[in-house]
N, C-alpha and C positions, 0 to 999 in steps of 0.2 A: 902675719895673718893677712889674707887677701881682703882688699876693700870691696865694697858692694859693687863698685863700677868694674873692677877687675873680674869679679865673678860673672857679672852680666856679659862681659865681652867673651868669656870662655864658653858660655852656654850656647848650645846649638839653637839657631833661630827656628822657631816654629812657623807654620803657615799663619799669615795674618788673616784676621776675620774678614770675610768678603764684604760685609756691609759697610765697614767703617770708612773705606776710601771715599765713598760717595758723600758721606757726611762731611768729612774734612774738606773734600773738594768744594762743596757748596759753601762751607764756612770761609774758605780762602777766597772764593769768588767774591763774597761779600767784602772781605778785607781789602781786596784789590781796589775797591772803589775809592779808597782814600787817596790813591795815587793818581789823580787826574793829570797831574803834571808829568806823569810817566806814561801818558796816554799811548804814545807810539809804541813803546816797548810792551806794554800790556796788550795793546791791540794785536801785535804780532802773535802773541801767545794765544789770545782768544781765537784768532783765525785758525790756528792749528787745532784747537779744541772743538771748534764749531763743526758739528755734524748734524745737519738738518735731516729730517725724515721725509718720506714720500708725501706725507700729509701736509708738509710745509709748502708744497707746490700749489696747494689749493688757495686761490686768492680770497675766497670767502672766509676761510679760516684766518688768514693773515689780517683781514679787515677786522674780524672779531677780536683777535689778540690785541691789535692796535687800539681798539675801542676800550678794552679792559684796562690796558696800561695807561692810556690817556685819561681815563676817568678814575684811575686808582681803585678799581674794583678788586674783589677777592680773586685770588688765583691759586692754583695747586701745582706743586713741584714734586715729581717722583724721583726719589734718590735710589739709585741702583748700585749696589756694591757687587762686583763680579770677580770671578777667578778665571781669567783667560790665560790659557797656555798654548803652546805651539800645537797645532792640529787638534785643538779642543776649544770649542766655543765657550764652554763653561756654563755656569748657572748663576742667576742672581740670588745668591744665598741670603741677601737682605733686600727688602723693599720697604721704603719708608715714605709715606705720603705726608708732605708738609703743606698745610693750607694756610695761606697768608691773607689776613684781612686788615688792610691799612686804615679802614674807617674806624675800627676799634683798637688798632695797634695791638693785635693779638695773633698768635700762631697756634694752630692745632697740629699736633704731631701724632701720627698713627704708625706704629710698627706692625707690619703684616707678617705673621709667622710664615716661615718659608715652606712649611708642610701643609698649609691651609688647603683644604679640599675644595676646589672650585671648578667651574666650567671654563676651559680654555678654548676660545673660539676656533673651530675647525679641528680640535683635538679631543674634545670631551672632558670628562671629569679627571682631574689630576692635581698634583701639587702645584701651587701657584708659581714656585720658582722654576718649574720646568718650562714655563712660557718663554723664558729667555732662550733656553736651549732650542726650542722649536721654531721661534720666530724673532729672536733678537729683541731689541728695545721696542720696536713697533708692536709686537704681540704682547709684550709685558705691559705696555701702556693700555692696550685694548682690553686685556684681561682685568687689569685694575679698574678701569672705567666701568666695565660691565659688572664687576663684583660689587663695587661701592656705589655705582649709579651716580658718579660725579665726574666732571671732566678733568683730565690731566693736561695742563697748559704747557708745561715745560718738563724736561727731564735733565738729570745730571747723572752720568754713568762714570764710575771710576774703577779702574783695576785695583785690586787689593794692595799692590805694592806702593800705592800712594799714601797709605795710612801712616806708617811709622815716620817717614820723612816729613809728612805734613805736620804732625804733632811736634816733632823736634824743631822744625823750622819756626814754629810759632812760640817756641820756648817752653813747651809743655802745657799742661792744663791742670787746674786745681779743682777737685771735687770734694763733696761731703759724703763720706762713706758711712753707711748705717749698719754694716755687718762686717765684723772682722773675719778674714779668711786668708788662706794661702793659695797661690796658684803659680805654677811654673817656677817654683823656687823663690817667689817674691811673697812677702807678708804685707797685707793691707789692713792696717788697724782702723778702728772707727774714728770718725772726726774728719777734719780737713786734711787731705793728702795731695801732694803735687806729683803728677805723673809725667814721665817722659814718654816717648813714642812706644818703646818696648814695654814699659810698665802699663801703659794705657791698654794695649791690646790684650795683655794678660788679665787686666782688671775686668774687661768685658767678656772674657771667654768663660769664666767660671759659671758652671751650671749644676754640676752633680751635687755639690754641697750646699746649694741654695734650696731652702724649703719650698720656694715658689718655682723652681725649675726654670724653664724658658722665660716665664714672665719676669722673674727676678733678673735674669740676664738682660732682657729687653729694657728693664728699668735702668740698669747700669749703662746700657748703650745710650739711652736718652740723656742720662746725666752727663756723659762725656760729650755728647752732641751739644748740649747747652753750654758747657764750659768752653768747648772749642769755638762756638759762635761768639761768645763773649770775648774770648781772647782775640779772635780774628778781628772783631769790630773795633778793638782798641789798639790793634797792632800798628806800630809806627817805626819799625826798624828798617831804615833805608838799605842798610847793608845786606839784609836778608831777601830783598826783592828778587834779585837774580836767582837765588836758590829756590824760592817759592814758585817763580815762573817756570823754572825747569821741571819742578815736580808736577805742576799743572799740565804743562805741555806734553809730558810723557805719560800721563795717567788719566786725564779727564777728557770726556766727550760730552757735549751738550748741544741742544738746539738753541741756546741763548747766544745771540750775537752781542757785540760790544755795546751797542746802543741800548738794547734791552737789559743787559747786565747793569748798566749805569742807572737805568730807571728803577730796577729792583733795589739797588743800593740807596738811591735818593728818596724813593717813595715808599719802600716796603721795609727798610732796615729796622724801624722801631717795633715791628711785630715781634722781634725776638725778646722784647722786654716783658712780654706777657705770654708765656708758653703754657698751653694746656696739653696734656698727653692723654691718649686713648689706648685702651687695651682691648683686644678682641678675645672674649672668653669662649672657650670651646673645650673639646675633650679628645684625647687620643683614641683612635679606633683602628683596628686591623680590617682592611677591605681587600679581599682577594690576596691575602698574604702580605700586603703593604701597609705600613703605618702612616696614617694621615691625621691632621689636626682638623676635626670636624666642627664647624660652627653652626649652631642652630639658626633657623631662619629669623626668629625673633631677635636674636643677638645681632645678626647682620643688619636687620632693619634698624636697630637702635644705633649702630655705628653710622649708617647712612644718614639717619636723621640728625645725629650730632654734627656731622660734617656740613650738611646743608644749612643747619641753623647757624653754625659758625660763619659760613660764607655770606649768609644773608643779613647778619647782624650789622647794625649801624650805630 
């Protein structure tokens, strides 16, 4: 009889979910902070990953960012998971805003449904994940800022192919599963389960058999995110550093440079100890023959207020 491992190796690989790479990328970025003694090696990889935006040329913005970091004020990081292929820019099929408040050592995590019906500057009403296809990271950030009425201070963008390798390089993640189900030939019982990279992507893909649909899937995504951050923060395998650096350099882009990355690690790392998640409640609706996730104004106002209150808390 074939073992579970043998079966997995025979299975055809499915596309990896687009959002996850960004999360794992950010988690690994935090993990790299432990290796200050590997500063030069890490620095070379960060140089490859560093991709500033046009807005970063604004000296006033840089002054504001430095003030925020120096004073350890709240900041927001937009995580983008994208599927980029040859001759195809792709779309940010996952957008997750993480608001870090070092004063309260807490983090607010908001998953933005990819089909959310919003105004994309210069393009009009459309699905929020189309902003990336229209104007790359810059327009994605602008759209999120306009929609949520809060600033995005940094971004981390990762191509989907960084997900499975990232989870495996960390030695997998352990999550508490509250609903037994099967997906892609794998069975996921209730209780504590350990997931390798392939299992983790299948775990967060299930939607059709979840009574909460996308909201249930989003919750599993956040569960894996938290587990990955915990694993990354305690990561100490020197032998894996080269592998992790290779994964990062080939899949991650961010406007965080080495100095700012170190500041996040030293001054903001404890925000992961108290994570609160937000869900955007809306309804599916057909508009001109296209399905959108429509969010009422009062619900969007609630989300905006929650984020601002979190940022201002002391």
